[in-house]
PLY file of the C-alpha trace (Angstrom):
ply
format ascii 1.0
element vertex 96
property float x
property float y
property float z
element edge 95
property int vertex1
property int vertex2
end_header
0.00 0.00 0.00
2.92 2.34 0.68
4.14 1.75 -2.86
0.76 2.72 -4.27
0.61 5.84 -2.10
4.12 6.73 -3.29
2.94 6.37 -6.89
0.22 8.95 -6.27
-2.77 6.67 -5.64
-4.62 7.86 -2.53
-4.77 5.50 0.43
-8.55 5.99 0.57
-8.97 4.62 -2.95
-6.58 1.73 -2.34
-8.39 0.73 0.85
-11.76 0.90 -0.90
-10.57 -1.30 -3.79
-8.98 -3.83 -1.40
-12.06 -3.67 0.86
-10.00 -2.61 3.86
-10.77 0.01 6.47
-8.47 3.00 6.63
-8.34 3.19 10.43
-6.73 -0.25 11.00
-4.28 0.48 8.18
-3.15 3.73 9.77
-3.02 2.05 13.21
-0.79 -0.67 11.74
1.31 1.95 9.95
1.95 3.74 13.25
2.96 0.51 15.05
3.39 -2.38 12.60
4.64 -4.94 15.15
2.78 -5.20 18.43
4.42 -5.92 21.77
2.51 -9.20 22.03
3.91 -10.30 18.65
7.45 -9.56 19.84
6.81 -11.49 23.07
5.41 -14.45 21.17
8.39 -14.43 18.80
10.81 -14.50 21.75
8.86 -17.36 23.30
8.84 -19.25 19.99
12.61 -18.83 19.68
13.14 -20.19 23.20
10.80 -23.12 22.52
12.43 -23.85 19.18
15.90 -23.89 20.77
14.70 -26.22 23.53
12.91 -28.47 21.02
15.96 -28.58 18.75
18.04 -29.87 21.68
15.49 -32.59 22.61
13.18 -33.21 19.61
11.54 -36.35 21.04
9.79 -34.52 23.88
6.38 -32.85 23.64
5.58 -29.29 24.66
6.09 -29.51 28.45
9.86 -30.01 28.61
10.62 -27.25 26.09
8.24 -24.99 28.04
10.18 -25.70 31.23
13.47 -25.01 29.48
12.08 -21.79 28.00
11.05 -20.69 31.50
14.61 -21.33 32.70
15.94 -18.84 30.14
13.40 -16.19 31.16
10.48 -16.77 28.77
7.66 -17.50 31.22
4.48 -18.97 29.72
1.74 -21.46 30.46
1.98 -25.00 29.11
-1.03 -24.27 26.89
0.76 -21.28 25.37
3.84 -23.40 24.71
1.69 -26.05 23.06
-0.08 -23.46 20.86
3.15 -21.77 19.76
4.87 -25.10 19.16
1.93 -26.60 17.32
1.50 -23.62 15.02
4.97 -22.19 14.80
7.56 -24.80 13.85
7.89 -26.05 10.32
10.14 -28.97 9.58
10.34 -30.07 13.22
9.41 -33.68 13.83
5.97 -34.14 15.35
4.88 -30.52 15.01
2.88 -28.97 12.20
2.77 -25.53 10.67
-0.43 -23.48 10.95
-0.65 -21.06 8.05
0 1
1 2
2 3
3 4
4 5
5 6
6 7
7 8
8 9
9 10
10 11
11 12
12 13
13 14
14 15
15 16
16 17
17 18
18 19
19 20
20 21
21 22
22 23
23 24
24 25
25 26
26 27
27 28
28 29
29 30
30 31
31 32
32 33
33 34
34 35
35 36
36 37
37 38
38 39
39 40
40 41
41 42
42 43
43 44
44 45
45 46
46 47
47 48
48 49
49 50
50 51
51 52
52 53
53 54
54 55
55 56
56 57
57 58
58 59
59 60
60 61
61 62
62 63
63 64
64 65
65 66
66 67
67 68
68 69
69 70
70 71
71 72
72 73
73 74
74 75
75 76
76 77
77 78
78 79
79 80
80 81
81 82
82 83
83 84
84 85
85 86
86 87
87 88
88 89
89 90
90 91
91 92
92 93
93 94
94 95
């Protein structure tokens, strides 16, 4: 959308054609990555590192290891991130 605005096409027209609201676009433009997304990415990195070390375990052991390195989360959160966030890791699927 930034490219279209740079080419002289108004954001209002672009949003109307794409059937998007302007307000969420401008909100995203002001802060494209939310704090919760950054937190979840840090948790996913900690879980991925723990899972890479011990791939045969489920979500509980990597969650415990992630907590040890400072990424506190519930077991359910670890399961959700692990189930939807790792591609190519044995036993876990990718949610796209």
